[in-house]
N, C-alpha and C positions, 0 to 999 in steps of 0.2 A: 076211428084209427083203430087199427089191428096191431097187435102186440107183435113185436119184433122175432121171426123164428129163431130157432135153436142154431142154425147155420149162420144166420147172420151174426150172431153174438158170437160165433166160433171165429168168423171170418175177421170180426173186429179185435178179438184177442191176439190172434196170428199178426195181422197187422200191427197192432201195436208192440207186438214183441217184437219183429223183424224192424221195426224201426228204430230200436234201440241197441239190437245187433249191428247197425250200421255204423254206429257211433264208438264203437269198441274199441279202435286205434286210438280214435281222437281222442277218446276218454282217458287212455293210457298216457299219449305224450302230454297232455294239456295239465293234468293233474299230478305228473311223474311218480306215477306208480305202476308197479307191475301189473302183466296183465291175467294174474290169477286174481288179484284185488278187484280188477273191473268187473271179472266173470262173475264174482260173488255178488257186487253190485247188481249185474243183470240178472240172476237167479232170484234175489230178492225183489227186483222191479216186478219179475215173472209173476212171484207166487203171490205178491199183492195186487197182482191185476187179475190172477185168476179169482181171487178172495172175492173180487168186485161184481164177478159175473152172477154169481146167485143173488147178492143183494141187489142189483141191478133189476133180475128179473122179477124178484119179489116185491121192489116197488115202482116197478111198469104194471104189474098186476094189482097192486092195490091202490094205486093213484092214479095211473094211466102213464102214457110215453109223454107227452107232452109236459104234464106238471113235472115228471124225471127228468127231463132234459133238462128243462129251464131251473130247476133246483140245482142240479151238478152244474150248470152253466155258473149261476150264483156264487155257489162253493168253490168254484176253480177260479172266479175272479177274486174272491175274497181271500183266497189263499194266495193270488198271485201279489195281492196288493200288501199282505202281510209280509211276502217275503222281500218286498221291496221297502218296507219302512225300517229306518234304522236303529 
C-alpha cells in the first residue's frame, strides 16, 4: 500500500476545517455564546487539526497506513466511549 500524498493530506485538512465552519451559527445559537467565542473555538480546532498532519505522516511512514488507520479508529472509539461515561 502506498502512503498518502501531500495533496491528499491537504484535502483532508481543508475538508475537516470546512465541516466545522458550517456549524458556526448553530454552535453560537445552541451554546448561547457570541460569535467571537465560537470563532476562537474554530481557531483552536484548526490549530489542533494542523498539528496532527505531521504526526500522521510520521506514523504512516513508521508503522504503515493500515496500522495507523486502525489505531486512530481505536483511539477515536475509546475517546467517544469515555465521553459517554458518566
